[in-house]
Gaussian input, Z-matrix of N, CA and C with variables (Angstrom, degrees):
# hf/3-21g

backbone

0 1
 N
 C     1     B1
 C     2     B2     1     A1
 N     3     B3     2     A2     1     D1
 C     4     B4     3     A3     2     D2
 C     5     B5     4     A4     3     D3
 N     6     B6     5     A5     4     D4
 C     7     B7     6     A6     5     D5
 C     8     B8     7     A7     6     D6
 N     9     B9     8     A8     7     D7
 C    10    B10     9     A9     8     D8
 C    11    B11    10    A10     9     D9
 N    12    B12    11    A11    10    D10
 C    13    B13    12    A12    11    D11
 C    14    B14    13    A13    12    D12
 N    15    B15    14    A14    13    D13
 C    16    B16    15    A15    14    D14
 C    17    B17    16    A16    15    D15
 N    18    B18    17    A17    16    D16
 C    19    B19    18    A18    17    D17
 C    20    B20    19    A19    18    D18
 N    21    B21    20    A20    19    D19
 C    22    B22    21    A21    20    D20
 C    23    B23    22    A22    21    D21
 N    24    B24    23    A23    22    D22
 C    25    B25    24    A24    23    D23
 C    26    B26    25    A25    24    D24
 N    27    B27    26    A26    25    D25
 C    28    B28    27    A27    26    D26
 C    29    B29    28    A28    27    D27
 N    30    B30    29    A29    28    D28
 C    31    B31    30    A30    29    D29
 C    32    B32    31    A31    30    D30
 N    33    B33    32    A32    31    D31
 C    34    B34    33    A33    32    D32
 C    35    B35    34    A34    33    D33
 N    36    B36    35    A35    34    D34
 C    37    B37    36    A36    35    D35
 C    38    B38    37    A37    36    D36
 N    39    B39    38    A38    37    D37
 C    40    B40    39    A39    38    D38
 C    41    B41    40    A40    39    D39
 N    42    B42    41    A41    40    D40
 C    43    B43    42    A42    41    D41
 C    44    B44    43    A43    42    D42
 N    45    B45    44    A44    43    D43
 C    46    B46    45    A45    44    D44
 C    47    B47    46    A46    45    D45
 N    48    B48    47    A47    46    D46
 C    49    B49    48    A48    47    D47
 C    50    B50    49    A49    48    D48
 N    51    B51    50    A50    49    D49
 C    52    B52    51    A51    50    D50
 C    53    B53    52    A52    51    D51
 N    54    B54    53    A53    52    D52
 C    55    B55    54    A54    53    D53
 C    56    B56    55    A55    54    D54
 N    57    B57    56    A56    55    D55
 C    58    B58    57    A57    56    D56
 C    59    B59    58    A58    57    D57
 N    60    B60    59    A59    58    D58
 C    61    B61    60    A60    59    D59
 C    62    B62    61    A61    60    D60
 N    63    B63    62    A62    61    D61
 C    64    B64    63    A63    62    D62
 C    65    B65    64    A64    63    D63
 N    66    B66    65    A65    64    D64
 C    67    B67    66    A66    65    D65
 C    68    B68    67    A67    66    D66
 N    69    B69    68    A68    67    D67
 C    70    B70    69    A69    68    D68
 C    71    B71    70    A70    69    D69
 N    72    B72    71    A71    70    D70
 C    73    B73    72    A72    71    D71
 C    74    B74    73    A73    72    D72
 N    75    B75    74    A74    73    D73
 C    76    B76    75    A75    74    D74
 C    77    B77    76    A76    75    D75
 N    78    B78    77    A77    76    D76
 C    79    B79    78    A78    77    D77
 C    80    B80    79    A79    78    D78
 N    81    B81    80    A80    79    D79
 C    82    B82    81    A81    80    D80
 C    83    B83    82    A82    81    D81
 N    84    B84    83    A83    82    D82
 C    85    B85    84    A84    83    D83
 C    86    B86    85    A85    84    D84
 N    87    B87    86    A86    85    D85
 C    88    B88    87    A87    86    D86
 C    89    B89    88    A88    87    D87
 N    90    B90    89    A89    88    D88
 C    91    B91    90    A90    89    D89
 C    92    B92    91    A91    90    D90
 N    93    B93    92    A92    91    D91
 C    94    B94    93    A93    92    D92
 C    95    B95    94    A94    93    D93
 N    96    B96    95    A95    94    D94
 C    97    B97    96    A96    95    D95
 C    98    B98    97    A97    96    D96
 N    99    B99    98    A98    97    D97
 C   100   B100    99    A99    98    D98
 C   101   B101   100   A100    99    D99
 N   102   B102   101   A101   100   D100
 C   103   B103   102   A102   101   D101
 C   104   B104   103   A103   102   D102
 N   105   B105   104   A104   103   D103
 C   106   B106   105   A105   104   D104
 C   107   B107   106   A106   105   D105
 N   108   B108   107   A107   106   D106
 C   109   B109   108   A108   107   D107
 C   110   B110   109   A109   108   D108
 N   111   B111   110   A110   109   D109
 C   112   B112   111   A111   110   D110
 C   113   B113   112   A112   111   D111
 N   114   B114   113   A113   112   D112
 C   115   B115   114   A114   113   D113
 C   116   B116   115   A115   114   D114
 N   117   B117   116   A116   115   D115
 C   118   B118   117   A117   116   D116
 C   119   B119   118   A118   117   D117
 N   120   B120   119   A119   118   D118
 C   121   B121   120   A120   119   D119
 C   122   B122   121   A121   120   D120
 N   123   B123   122   A122   121   D121
 C   124   B124   123   A123   122   D122
 C   125   B125   124   A124   123   D123
 N   126   B126   125   A125   124   D124
 C   127   B127   126   A126   125   D125
 C   128   B128   127   A127   126   D126
 N   129   B129   128   A128   127   D127
 C   130   B130   129   A129   128   D128
 C   131   B131   130   A130   129   D129
 N   132   B132   131   A131   130   D130
 C   133   B133   132   A132   131   D131
 C   134   B134   133   A133   132   D132
 N   135   B135   134   A134   133   D133
 C   136   B136   135   A135   134   D134
 C   137   B137   136   A136   135   D135
 N   138   B138   137   A137   136   D136
 C   139   B139   138   A138   137   D137
 C   140   B140   139   A139   138   D138
 N   141   B141   140   A140   139   D139
 C   142   B142   141   A141   140   D140
 C   143   B143   142   A142   141   D141
 N   144   B144   143   A143   142   D142
 C   145   B145   144   A144   143   D143
 C   146   B146   145   A145   144   D144
 N   147   B147   146   A146   145   D145
 C   148   B148   147   A147   146   D146
 C   149   B149   148   A148   147   D147
 N   150   B150   149   A149   148   D148
 C   151   B151   150   A150   149   D149
 C   152   B152   151   A151   150   D150
 N   153   B153   152   A152   151   D151
 C   154   B154   153   A153   152   D152
 C   155   B155   154   A154   153   D153
 N   156   B156   155   A155   154   D154
 C   157   B157   156   A156   155   D155
 C   158   B158   157   A157   156   D156
 N   159   B159   158   A158   157   D157
 C   160   B160   159   A159   158   D158
 C   161   B161   160   A160   159   D159
 N   162   B162   161   A161   160   D160
 C   163   B163   162   A162   161   D161
 C   164   B164   163   A163   162   D162
 N   165   B165   164   A164   163   D163
 C   166   B166   165   A165   164   D164
 C   167   B167   166   A166   165   D165
 N   168   B168   167   A167   166   D166
 C   169   B169   168   A168   167   D167
 C   170   B170   169   A169   168   D168
 N   171   B171   170   A170   169   D169
 C   172   B172   171   A171   170   D170
 C   173   B173   172   A172   171   D171
 N   174   B174   173   A173   172   D172
 C   175   B175   174   A174   173   D173
 C   176   B176   175   A175   174   D174
 N   177   B177   176   A176   175   D175
 C   178   B178   177   A177   176   D176
 C   179   B179   178   A178   177   D177
 N   180   B180   179   A179   178   D178
 C   181   B181   180   A180   179   D179
 C   182   B182   181   A181   180   D180
 N   183   B183   182   A182   181   D181
 C   184   B184   183   A183   182   D182
 C   185   B185   184   A184   183   D183
 N   186   B186   185   A185   184   D184
 C   187   B187   186   A186   185   D185
 C   188   B188   187   A187   186   D186
 N   189   B189   188   A188   187   D187
 C   190   B190   189   A189   188   D188
 C   191   B191   190   A190   189   D189
 N   192   B192   191   A191   190   D190
 C   193   B193   192   A192   191   D191
 C   194   B194   193   A193   192   D192
 N   195   B195   194   A194   193   D193
 C   196   B196   195   A195   194   D194
 C   197   B197   196   A196   195   D195
 N   198   B198   197   A197   196   D196
 C   199   B199   198   A198   197   D197
 C   200   B200   199   A199   198   D198
 N   201   B201   200   A200   199   D199
 C   202   B202   201   A201   200   D200
 C   203   B203   202   A202   201   D201
 N   204   B204   203   A203   202   D202
 C   205   B205   204   A204   203   D203
 C   206   B206   205   A205   204   D204
 N   207   B207   206   A206   205   D205
 C   208   B208   207   A207   206   D206
 C   209   B209   208   A208   207   D207
 N   210   B210   209   A209   208   D208
 C   211   B211   210   A210   209   D209
 C   212   B212   211   A211   210   D210
 N   213   B213   212   A212   211   D211
 C   214   B214   213   A213   212   D212
 C   215   B215   214   A214   213   D213
 N   216   B216   215   A215   214   D214
 C   217   B217   216   A216   215   D215
 C   218   B218   217   A217   216   D216
 N   219   B219   218   A218   217   D217
 C   220   B220   219   A219   218   D218
 C   221   B221   220   A220   219   D219
 N   222   B222   221   A221   220   D220
 C   223   B223   222   A222   221   D221
 C   224   B224   223   A223   222   D222
 N   225   B225   224   A224   223   D223
 C   226   B226   225   A225   224   D224
 C   227   B227   226   A226   225   D225
 N   228   B228   227   A227   226   D226
 C   229   B229   228   A228   227   D227
 C   230   B230   229   A229   228   D228
 N   231   B231   230   A230   229   D229
 C   232   B232   231   A231   230   D230
 C   233   B233   232   A232   231   D231
 N   234   B234   233   A233   232   D232
 C   235   B235   234   A234   233   D233
 C   236   B236   235   A235   234   D234
 N   237   B237   236   A236   235   D235
 C   238   B238   237   A237   236   D236
 C   239   B239   238   A238   237   D237
 N   240   B240   239   A239   238   D238
 C   241   B241   240   A240   239   D239
 C   242   B242   241   A241   240   D240
 N   243   B243   242   A242   241   D241
 C   244   B244   243   A243   242   D242
 C   245   B245   244   A244   243   D243
 N   246   B246   245   A245   244   D244
 C   247   B247   246   A246   245   D245
 C   248   B248   247   A247   246   D246
 N   249   B249   248   A248   247   D247
 C   250   B250   249   A249   248   D248
 C   251   B251   250   A250   249   D249
 N   252   B252   251   A251   250   D250
 C   253   B253   252   A252   251   D251
 C   254   B254   253   A253   252   D252
 N   255   B255   254   A254   253   D253
 C   256   B256   255   A255   254   D254
 C   257   B257   256   A256   255   D255
 N   258   B258   257   A257   256   D256
 C   259   B259   258   A258   257   D257
 C   260   B260   259   A259   258   D258
 N   261   B261   260   A260   259   D259
 C   262   B262   261   A261   260   D260
 C   263   B263   262   A262   261   D261
 N   264   B264   263   A263   262   D262
 C   265   B265   264   A264   263   D263
 C   266   B266   265   A265   264   D264
 N   267   B267   266   A266   265   D265
 C   268   B268   267   A267   266   D266
 C   269   B269   268   A268   267   D267
 N   270   B270   269   A269   268   D268
 C   271   B271   270   A270   269   D269
 C   272   B272   271   A271   270   D270
 N   273   B273   272   A272   271   D271
 C   274   B274   273   A273   272   D272
 C   275   B275   274   A274   273   D273
 N   276   B276   275   A275   274   D274
 C   277   B277   276   A276   275   D275
 C   278   B278   277   A277   276   D276
 N   279   B279   278   A278   277   D277
 C   280   B280   279   A279   278   D278
 C   281   B281   280   A280   279   D279
 N   282   B282   281   A281   280   D280
 C   283   B283   282   A282   281   D281
 C   284   B284   283   A283   282   D282
 N   285   B285   284   A284   283   D283
 C   286   B286   285   A285   284   D284
 C   287   B287   286   A286   285   D285
 N   288   B288   287   A287   286   D286
 C   289   B289   288   A288   287   D287
 C   290   B290   289   A289   288   D288
 N   291   B291   290   A290   289   D289
 C   292   B292   291   A291   290   D290
 C   293   B293   292   A292   291   D291
 N   294   B294   293   A293   292   D292
 C   295   B295   294   A294   293   D293
 C   296   B296   295   A295   294   D294
 N   297   B297   296   A296   295   D295
 C   298   B298   297   A297   296   D296
 C   299   B299   298   A298   297   D297

   B1=1.4101
   B2=1.6121
   B3=1.3201
   B4=1.4590
   B5=1.5048
   B6=1.3311
   B7=1.4266
   B8=1.5017
   B9=1.3404
   B10=1.4630
   B11=1.5531
   B12=1.2943
   B13=1.4976
   B14=1.5337
   B15=1.3648
   B16=1.4790
   B17=1.4725
   B18=1.3478
   B19=1.4228
   B20=1.5132
   B21=1.3925
   B22=1.4001
   B23=1.5304
   B24=1.2675
   B25=1.4802
   B26=1.4915
   B27=1.3688
   B28=1.4476
   B29=1.5524
   B30=1.2993
   B31=1.5183
   B32=1.5314
   B33=1.3321
   B34=1.4715
   B35=1.5077
   B36=1.2828
   B37=1.4616
   B38=1.5016
   B39=1.3366
   B40=1.4909
   B41=1.5161
   B42=1.3546
   B43=1.4850
   B44=1.5411
   B45=1.3192
   B46=1.4719
   B47=1.5176
   B48=1.2958
   B49=1.5121
   B50=1.4399
   B51=1.3131
   B52=1.4924
   B53=1.4902
   B54=1.3522
   B55=1.4739
   B56=1.4969
   B57=1.3969
   B58=1.4325
   B59=1.5199
   B60=1.2585
   B61=1.5200
   B62=1.5194
   B63=1.3540
   B64=1.4491
   B65=1.5531
   B66=1.3282
   B67=1.4894
   B68=1.5673
   B69=1.3154
   B70=1.4709
   B71=1.5353
   B72=1.3274
   B73=1.4754
   B74=1.5062
   B75=1.2540
   B76=1.4772
   B77=1.5388
   B78=1.3538
   B79=1.4885
   B80=1.5472
   B81=1.2908
   B82=1.5004
   B83=1.4811
   B84=1.3340
   B85=1.4961
   B86=1.5664
   B87=1.3151
   B88=1.4460
   B89=1.5144
   B90=1.3192
   B91=1.5021
   B92=1.5416
   B93=1.3027
   B94=1.4856
   B95=1.5296
   B96=1.3617
   B97=1.4233
   B98=1.5410
   B99=1.2848
   B100=1.4668
   B101=1.5247
   B102=1.3342
   B103=1.4573
   B104=1.5313
   B105=1.3735
   B106=1.4144
   B107=1.5545
   B108=1.3638
   B109=1.4679
   B110=1.5061
   B111=1.3469
   B112=1.4582
   B113=1.5313
   B114=1.3213
   B115=1.4815
   B116=1.4440
   B117=1.3508
   B118=1.4951
   B119=1.5174
   B120=1.3402
   B121=1.4696
   B122=1.4862
   B123=1.3250
   B124=1.4423
   B125=1.5238
   B126=1.3505
   B127=1.4373
   B128=1.5422
   B129=1.2966
   B130=1.4702
   B131=1.5144
   B132=1.2998
   B133=1.4536
   B134=1.4749
   B135=1.3200
   B136=1.4221
   B137=1.5719
   B138=1.2742
   B139=1.4825
   B140=1.5204
   B141=1.3166
   B142=1.5021
   B143=1.4714
   B144=1.3336
   B145=1.4594
   B146=1.5447
   B147=1.3049
   B148=1.4208
   B149=1.5598
   B150=1.2805
   B151=1.4881
   B152=1.5033
   B153=1.2950
   B154=1.5192
   B155=1.5138
   B156=1.3253
   B157=1.4661
   B158=1.4953
   B159=1.2762
   B160=1.4750
   B161=1.5377
   B162=1.3235
   B163=1.4590
   B164=1.5322
   B165=1.3430
   B166=1.4458
   B167=1.5375
   B168=1.3140
   B169=1.4403
   B170=1.6144
   B171=1.2890
   B172=1.4213
   B173=1.4741
   B174=1.3352
   B175=1.4556
   B176=1.5063
   B177=1.3181
   B178=1.4651
   B179=1.5279
   B180=1.3165
   B181=1.4330
   B182=1.5204
   B183=1.3579
   B184=1.4228
   B185=1.5378
   B186=1.3012
   B187=1.4787
   B188=1.5399
   B189=1.3527
   B190=1.4625
   B191=1.5134
   B192=1.3181
   B193=1.4892
   B194=1.4906
   B195=1.3273
   B196=1.4829
   B197=1.4850
   B198=1.3202
   B199=1.4690
   B200=1.5474
   B201=1.3293
   B202=1.4679
   B203=1.5251
   B204=1.2794
   B205=1.4984
   B206=1.5080
   B207=1.3879
   B208=1.4834
   B209=1.4723
   B210=1.3003
   B211=1.4820
   B212=1.5983
   B213=1.3216
   B214=1.4926
   B215=1.5193
   B216=1.2906
   B217=1.4319
   B218=1.5580
   B219=1.3488
   B220=1.3928
   B221=1.5055
   B222=1.3223
   B223=1.4297
   B224=1.5448
   B225=1.3112
   B226=1.4576
   B227=1.4912
   B228=1.3355
   B229=1.4037
   B230=1.5406
   B231=1.2808
   B232=1.3944
   B233=1.5343
   B234=1.3221
   B235=1.4104
   B236=1.5374
   B237=1.2850
   B238=1.4871
   B239=1.5441
   B240=1.3116
   B241=1.4804
   B242=1.5344
   B243=1.3638
   B244=1.4271
   B245=1.5527
   B246=1.3183
   B247=1.4748
   B248=1.5102
   B249=1.2710
   B250=1.4491
   B251=1.5223
   B252=1.3324
   B253=1.4617
   B254=1.5376
   B255=1.2931
   B256=1.4706
   B257=1.5793
   B258=1.3031
   B259=1.4843
   B260=1.4388
   B261=1.3623
   B262=1.4674
   B263=1.5403
   B264=1.3251
   B265=1.4846
   B266=1.5072
   B267=1.3271
   B268=1.4263
   B269=1.5182
   B270=1.2568
   B271=1.5053
   B272=1.4929
   B273=1.2792
   B274=1.4635
   B275=1.4360
   B276=1.3557
   B277=1.4679
   B278=1.5660
   B279=1.3290
   B280=1.4334
   B281=1.5373
   B282=1.3074
   B283=1.4953
   B284=1.5139
   B285=1.2849
   B286=1.4484
   B287=1.4961
   B288=1.3005
   B289=1.4808
   B290=1.5438
   B291=1.3006
   B292=1.4780
   B293=1.5124
   B294=1.3195
   B295=1.4381
   B296=1.5364
   B297=1.3294
   B298=1.4184
   B299=1.5512
   A1=105.70
   A2=114.96
   A3=120.33
   A4=111.31
   A5=116.74
   A6=124.41
   A7=111.27
   A8=117.69
   A9=125.57
   A10=105.68
   A11=117.70
   A12=121.28
   A13=108.56
   A14=113.78
   A15=121.06
   A16=108.85
   A17=117.66
   A18=124.56
   A19=109.06
   A20=117.62
   A21=122.32
   A22=112.38
   A23=118.87
   A24=125.72
   A25=104.88
   A26=114.79
   A27=120.54
   A28=110.95
   A29=115.30
   A30=120.34
   A31=108.82
   A32=111.46
   A33=118.19
   A34=112.49
   A35=116.88
   A36=120.98
   A37=115.11
   A38=115.41
   A39=119.88
   A40=111.55
   A41=114.00
   A42=121.96
   A43=108.49
   A44=114.18
   A45=119.63
   A46=113.13
   A47=116.44
   A48=121.70
   A49=112.15
   A50=117.51
   A51=122.91
   A52=110.03
   A53=120.04
   A54=124.76
   A55=111.39
   A56=117.51
   A57=117.14
   A58=110.70
   A59=118.66
   A60=120.92
   A61=109.99
   A62=117.46
   A63=119.21
   A64=107.81
   A65=118.08
   A66=117.73
   A67=113.92
   A68=113.70
   A69=120.49
   A70=109.88
   A71=117.01
   A72=119.86
   A73=111.62
   A74=115.80
   A75=122.66
   A76=110.08
   A77=112.89
   A78=119.34
   A79=108.18
   A80=117.64
   A81=121.54
   A82=111.45
   A83=114.68
   A84=120.20
   A85=107.42
   A86=116.60
   A87=119.35
   A88=111.64
   A89=116.08
   A90=118.61
   A91=112.52
   A92=116.51
   A93=121.94
   A94=116.29
   A95=118.42
   A96=119.99
   A97=110.66
   A98=115.13
   A99=119.67
   A100=112.96
   A101=115.26
   A102=117.84
   A103=116.35
   A104=117.45
   A105=120.59
   A106=107.46
   A107=115.56
   A108=122.59
   A109=110.69
   A110=118.22
   A111=122.22
   A112=107.46
   A113=115.79
   A114=121.23
   A115=109.07
   A116=120.74
   A117=123.10
   A118=109.69
   A119=112.74
   A120=124.13
   A121=105.77
   A122=118.69
   A123=122.89
   A124=109.77
   A125=115.47
   A126=122.01
   A127=110.52
   A128=116.67
   A129=122.54
   A130=107.92
   A131=120.09
   A132=123.75
   A133=113.20
   A134=120.51
   A135=125.00
   A136=114.09
   A137=116.90
   A138=118.76
   A139=109.65
   A140=118.33
   A141=120.79
   A142=110.90
   A143=120.42
   A144=126.13
   A145=110.49
   A146=120.88
   A147=124.33
   A148=113.41
   A149=112.87
   A150=122.06
   A151=114.90
   A152=119.14
   A153=122.64
   A154=107.28
   A155=116.03
   A156=120.78
   A157=113.36
   A158=121.64
   A159=124.59
   A160=110.43
   A161=112.95
   A162=118.63
   A163=109.62
   A164=114.48
   A165=121.91
   A166=101.38
   A167=115.72
   A168=121.08
   A169=104.15
   A170=114.14
   A171=119.72
   A172=111.29
   A173=118.94
   A174=125.04
   A175=109.78
   A176=116.08
   A177=124.43
   A178=107.85
   A179=114.95
   A180=118.96
   A181=112.47
   A182=116.51
   A183=122.13
   A184=111.73
   A185=117.21
   A186=121.93
   A187=114.58
   A188=117.60
   A189=116.81
   A190=117.32
   A191=116.82
   A192=120.27
   A193=111.97
   A194=116.43
   A195=119.75
   A196=111.92
   A197=118.80
   A198=122.91
   A199=110.96
   A200=116.40
   A201=121.39
   A202=109.86
   A203=118.86
   A204=123.84
   A205=112.58
   A206=114.61
   A207=118.30
   A208=112.74
   A209=119.39
   A210=120.75
   A211=112.26
   A212=113.98
   A213=117.53
   A214=111.84
   A215=118.53
   A216=122.07
   A217=112.94
   A218=119.49
   A219=120.03
   A220=111.14
   A221=120.68
   A222=122.01
   A223=112.95
   A224=116.85
   A225=119.01
   A226=113.22
   A227=121.43
   A228=124.39
   A229=109.62
   A230=121.91
   A231=124.73
   A232=110.81
   A233=118.01
   A234=122.10
   A235=111.18
   A236=116.82
   A237=122.02
   A238=108.12
   A239=116.62
   A240=117.70
   A241=112.06
   A242=117.69
   A243=120.63
   A244=116.55
   A245=117.05
   A246=121.06
   A247=110.60
   A248=121.82
   A249=124.79
   A250=113.43
   A251=117.43
   A252=122.08
   A253=113.32
   A254=117.82
   A255=123.19
   A256=111.07
   A257=114.80
   A258=116.49
   A259=112.66
   A260=120.72
   A261=122.72
   A262=105.12
   A263=114.19
   A264=120.34
   A265=111.81
   A266=113.08
   A267=123.53
   A268=107.99
   A269=121.66
   A270=124.19
   A271=111.74
   A272=116.61
   A273=125.41
   A274=109.64
   A275=117.72
   A276=121.72
   A277=104.41
   A278=117.40
   A279=117.55
   A280=111.40
   A281=114.35
   A282=120.14
   A283=110.99
   A284=117.32
   A285=119.69
   A286=107.50
   A287=116.01
   A288=119.61
   A289=111.84
   A290=114.77
   A291=117.64
   A292=103.88
   A293=115.71
   A294=123.12
   A295=109.52
   A296=115.17
   A297=116.92
   A298=114.19
   D1=145.96
   D2=176.62
   D3=-121.06
   D4=128.05
   D5=-176.37
   D6=-102.73
   D7=139.54
   D8=-179.78
   D9=-132.42
   D10=111.81
   D11=177.98
   D12=-122.93
   D13=125.90
   D14=175.59
   D15=-116.85
   D16=107.44
   D17=176.18
   D18=-86.43
   D19=130.19
   D20=-170.80
   D21=-124.73
   D22=141.96
   D23=162.72
   D24=-106.96
   D25=111.02
   D26=-177.58
   D27=-93.95
   D28=150.97
   D29=176.90
   D30=-77.25
   D31=166.76
   D32=178.25
   D33=-63.17
   D34=-17.73
   D35=178.93
   D36=-70.94
   D37=-13.67
   D38=178.81
   D39=-75.61
   D40=87.85
   D41=-174.06
   D42=-94.89
   D43=-170.75
   D44=-178.58
   D45=-61.61
   D46=-35.28
   D47=173.91
   D48=-60.11
   D49=-45.88
   D50=174.86
   D51=-54.50
   D52=-56.14
   D53=-178.30
   D54=-56.80
   D55=-39.97
   D56=-178.61
   D57=-70.29
   D58=-35.75
   D59=178.67
   D60=-68.21
   D61=-41.32
   D62=-179.71
   D63=-65.19
   D64=-39.93
   D65=176.36
   D66=-59.25
   D67=-34.95
   D68=175.49
   D69=-62.51
   D70=-42.99
   D71=175.13
   D72=-61.18
   D73=-42.83
   D74=179.85
   D75=-57.05
   D76=-46.65
   D77=-179.88
   D78=-62.16
   D79=-43.80
   D80=177.74
   D81=-56.33
   D82=-49.62
   D83=-175.51
   D84=-58.53
   D85=-47.71
   D86=-179.68
   D87=-59.65
   D88=-37.20
   D89=-178.18
   D90=-78.97
   D91=-35.74
   D92=-168.85
   D93=-96.93
   D94=-24.50
   D95=-168.95
   D96=-102.19
   D97=113.44
   D98=178.34
   D99=-62.84
   D100=138.36
   D101=176.53
   D102=88.21
   D103=3.67
   D104=177.53
   D105=-86.89
   D106=117.29
   D107=-178.35
   D108=-85.81
   D109=-27.06
   D110=-179.29
   D111=-169.54
   D112=149.73
   D113=-176.48
   D114=-157.63
   D115=120.69
   D116=179.10
   D117=-147.80
   D118=150.71
   D119=170.06
   D120=-114.15
   D121=119.75
   D122=-172.56
   D123=-138.89
   D124=154.94
   D125=168.95
   D126=-67.20
   D127=144.04
   D128=177.84
   D129=-81.71
   D130=123.71
   D131=179.15
   D132=-97.88
   D133=1.31
   D134=-177.53
   D135=-71.98
   D136=131.85
   D137=179.97
   D138=-74.02
   D139=-14.83
   D140=179.45
   D141=-107.37
   D142=38.06
   D143=-170.32
   D144=-76.15
   D145=-17.01
   D146=-179.50
   D147=52.20
   D148=43.66
   D149=178.87
   D150=80.01
   D151=2.05
   D152=176.41
   D153=-84.80
   D154=99.21
   D155=-166.11
   D156=-89.13
   D157=-18.14
   D158=-178.87
   D159=-145.69
   D160=166.72
   D161=179.42
   D162=-147.33
   D163=148.66
   D164=167.91
   D165=-103.59
   D166=125.79
   D167=-176.68
   D168=-123.95
   D169=123.95
   D170=-174.25
   D171=-138.29
   D172=137.31
   D173=172.92
   D174=-118.31
   D175=138.75
   D176=-174.88
   D177=-126.15
   D178=150.62
   D179=177.94
   D180=-57.28
   D181=-35.79
   D182=178.80
   D183=-166.41
   D184=174.44
   D185=179.61
   D186=-54.56
   D187=-44.41
   D188=173.97
   D189=-57.78
   D190=-36.30
   D191=173.61
   D192=-61.96
   D193=-41.36
   D194=175.37
   D195=-64.75
   D196=-38.65
   D197=176.99
   D198=-60.56
   D199=-43.43
   D200=178.70
   D201=-64.72
   D202=-42.96
   D203=176.59
   D204=-56.70
   D205=-41.72
   D206=-176.67
   D207=-61.68
   D208=-26.67
   D209=-177.84
   D210=-108.14
   D211=5.16
   D212=179.04
   D213=-67.33
   D214=147.70
   D215=178.32
   D216=-58.11
   D217=-40.98
   D218=179.60
   D219=-63.09
   D220=-43.07
   D221=178.03
   D222=-66.44
   D223=-43.18
   D224=177.52
   D225=-63.47
   D226=-35.56
   D227=174.93
   D228=-70.03
   D229=-40.00
   D230=178.47
   D231=-62.18
   D232=-47.19
   D233=178.38
   D234=-59.09
   D235=-46.57
   D236=-177.14
   D237=-62.34
   D238=-43.13
   D239=-178.83
   D240=-67.86
   D241=-41.59
   D242=-177.42
   D243=-75.40
   D244=-14.91
   D245=-169.29
   D246=-61.43
   D247=-35.98
   D248=-178.92
   D249=-74.81
   D250=-14.87
   D251=-179.27
   D252=-101.36
   D253=-3.89
   D254=-175.41
   D255=-98.71
   D256=120.64
   D257=173.59
   D258=-93.50
   D259=-25.05
   D260=-178.38
   D261=-159.56
   D262=146.84
   D263=171.23
   D264=-145.68
   D265=155.79
   D266=178.21
   D267=-135.01
   D268=134.86
   D269=-176.49
   D270=-119.65
   D271=138.93
   D272=165.77
   D273=-120.50
   D274=128.60
   D275=174.11
   D276=-133.23
   D277=131.91
   D278=174.96
   D279=-178.19
   D280=160.06
   D281=173.34
   D282=-71.12
   D283=142.45
   D284=176.64
   D285=-126.34
   D286=152.50
   D287=178.16
   D288=-70.69
   D289=157.12
   D290=175.80
   D291=-88.96
   D292=130.73
   D293=179.74
   D294=-98.71
   D295=140.71
   D296=178.34
   D297=-123.87

């Protein structure tokens, strides 16, 4: 399994309409991108978040599925839309073990 986590500090302009539109992109990614095991945009509940208020958390079957997602139309449109609302971001990409 391949994990992709994007921690975001959003601007004050990220209102309810922004969040609804991003959720629509998440739904598209789940429907359109082969190999996506899970995909969510959520508020960060950590008390040590250092201003990183939200995250995109995604799990993929493998690295190649992540690579296909990166260039997918749904992801490219989501990134373009979100760009003006993001003040800072941090990304983690990596293989994770399967837990039983």
